[in-house]
N, C-alpha and C positions, 0 to 999 in steps of 0.2 A: 547693276542694281541689286538691293539685298530684298530677297522674297520670305517671307515668315509665313510660316503654317502653326498656329499655335492651337493645338488638336486636343479636346479634353474628352480621354478614355471613359466609359463606364457609364455613360449617357443611358438611362434605364434602370440604372443599378437601386435607386428608391426615387420615389417621387420627388425627394428634396435634393438628391444629388441631379436628377434634372432641371429642376428649377434652380438651382446653383449653377450649373453650366448656361442656361439660357441667358442668367442676368450675367455671367463673367464675358458673354459675347455682348450684347445691350450695353453694359456699362463700363468693360474692359478691352482686353486683347485677343482673347479666346475667337479663334477664326471658322472653327470644324470640330466636329465633336463624332464620337463613334459610338452605335447602339448596342447594348448587349439584347439581340432581339427575341431571346429565349427567356427574357423574365417579366413577370405580371407587369401593366402598364408598359412596357416599352413602345406597344404601336398609338398610344394614346399620346404618351410622349413625346414620338416623331409627329402625331398629326399637329400638335399643340405648337413644337418649333415651327411646321412651317407655316401656322399661322402667324406667331407671334416673332420669330426670329427668321425671317424668310433670307434671310442675307449668310446665315448660318450653316455653312458645309456640314452635310451630312452624311455618315461612312457607315459601314459595319464592324463593329468589334466581334470578330468571329471567337466564339464563346464553346470550349470542351472540359472547364475546369470548375463552373459555377452555377449551379441552380439544378434543373432539369433539362433535358433535351425536349425540343421544339416537335422532333419526329417520335413517332410513335414506338414506345421502346423496345419492341419486336423488332426494328427495323435497324436498329442501332444497339446490340447488345454487347458490343467490346468498348462502348462508351459508359456503360452506366455500372454502377457499385450495387451491393444487395439492396438498398433503398430505392433506388431506381432514378438517382442522384449524377449526376457527371462525377468521373475519376476527380483523383486531385494530381495537381500539376505535376508532383515529382513520379508520376504514375506514368506519364507520356515521358517524360525526358530518362528517367529509367527503364520502362518496362514498355518500350515502342512495340517489340516483337508481338504482344496479346492485344495489339490493336488493329482491326482491321480497317484499312483504307477508304474501302469502299460505304463505312459506317459513318466516317470522318465527314466523305464528301454530300452523302446524303442528309447529313445534317446540316453541313455549312450551306448547303445550296437550300435547304428549309428557311435559313434564318434571312439570306438575300434575299429570298423572293416573299418573305413575311415584311421585311423592307419595302420593296419594293410595292408590295400591295398598297402600302401607304401612300401611295402616286407621290412619291418623288424620288429627285436624282440621285444616283449612287455617286458620291465622291470619291470613296477609296473606302481599302480593305486595311483592317491590321487586327491583330489578335491577342485576346484578354490573357497574361501572364507570358504573353509574346511565344505562346504555345507553337504557332505555326513554324517556330525556329527549332522546336523538340526532334525533329528530324529530316534530313534531307527531302523524303517523301513527302510529310507534312508541307513544307516548305513548296516544294513543285506542285502541288496540288492547290494551294494558293494564290500562287502564281498563275495557274490554269485557270481556276476563276475569274480572276482580275482580268485577265486577256477576254475571258469568254464575255464577263459584262461590262468591259470598256473603261475601268478605272484605274486610278494610281492604288501604289501600296506604300508604305510604310518603308524606309530603308533599312536593311536587316544589321547594320554596323554602326552600334551609338559612336557618334564623334566623342563626346566628352568622357567616357567609361575607360578607365586605364585597365591593361590587360589583366593583372592582378584581381582587379575589383570584379572583372568578368568572370575572372575563374573559379571565384569564391561563388559566383550565383548560378552558375551554368556547370554541367559536366565538363570535363575536356572536350569531348566529341563534339557536343554540342557549342563551345567556346570556339574551338577551330573552323566550324563549321560558318559560326557567324561572323567571321574574321575574314574569311577567304571567298570558300565556295559558294555562299548566299548571294551575294551579292553579283558572282560572274552568272549565275543561274536566272538572274532576274534580268540581266542586261540580253544575254542570250536569247529570251524570248521577247527583250523589245517593252517590256513593261516600262512605263513613267515613272519616276521618284524624284524623289529629292534630292538634293547633292550630300548634305548633309544631316545630322540626325542628334536631337539633344534631348537626353533623358535623365540628367542628375536634379531636376526641378524637380525632386522627390524624398520621401525621408525627411531624412536632414540635410537635404540640398534645398529644403523649402524655405527658402528667407530672401526678403527684398534684396540683399548684398548680391546674394547669387543670381538671380534672377538678372539683375540689373549688369552683373561681370557678362551673363552670355549674350545680353542686346549690345552691349559695348565693344565684343568680340568678332559680332557676328560678321562671319566672311561674305566674300560676294556670292550670289546664286540664289538657289532656293534650299532654306533651312525647315526643318519641323521640328518643334518645342512639343514635348510630351507633358501633359500636366492632368492633374487630378481634382478640379474642384468640386464643392456643392456643400449645401447647406445639412448641418449636422443634425441627426435626430437620432431616438432610440430606437429604432428600427435600425438604422446603419449602425451605428454602436454596439447594438445585438451580433451583428451579422457579419462583421468586417474588421480586419484586423487593421483597416486603415481609414479612421474614421473621421478626428478631429484635426488632422492635418489638412484635409479637404476644404475646411473652413478658413482655415490659414491660407491655403492656396487660394481661395476665391478673393482674399481681400488683397492678397499681394498681386494679382493680377487684375485688378480692379484698381490698384493704386495710382492717385493721379499724375503721380511722379514718374510712374512707368508710362501711363499712356503720352504721358509728353513728350519725354525721351524717343518712342518708336516714331512720333510724326516728325517732332525735328529734325532726326538724325534722316529723315527720307528712308525707315524700313517700310515696305508695304506689306501690310498684312494681306491674307489671299489664301484660298484653297486649294485643296489638290488642281480640282478642275481647272481652274483659272489660271495657277500656275503653268501646269503642267501642259496647257490646252498647244 
């Protein structure tokens, strides 16, 4: 059987991103989403999803790179810059030695607990900018939290990204870790995860033809497709380098031809909890 988790990252990024994700679920093929719990309005967005889209799987998009921490700044000083906001993605990948692991754990627990305080079930964990893969220590922490909270995690190794592309996006040490040791660490602890992970429906890969190609070649087992749909507004365009493509993603994910193909081909849209139970 072919089971597919279509996960929309960045729920809570803005109100209209969250609105677009809920619509991409109710009118399209999105089956789960992960929430940026440190952002204003994220908790209210979770409560809306609970009412409006009760079948949408909800997880936490562990965040260290956008906005401000939920924790008091004094508790997580290694994570913040001079303005009190999170450090950049590159800081974690290239200067991990300056980050305190206890600070990360404190902040990520705050984000997960804020999510659970909305009285919803935790479907899975993944991370904004894939920051959990910036070091073996961060990855181990994300696995530890998944084990403790009883949820699945995103597969670390993208199925559809060639090595040369991955090397352009990540430092060499991180690339080697993603391709080899990260999955071993996941399996050693026994954390449930999909068999395949598709991340190329993003940026230049956002097209109806490309999504159709992924779906037509979907292998047996459990797969996750990462996506970033949303409705675009001035707030998003001002603060995000990835704005207008979200609207295009929404349109493709709700295209009737895509929905009909999924139904006719026997692909089962699912959540982490349902697929990995």
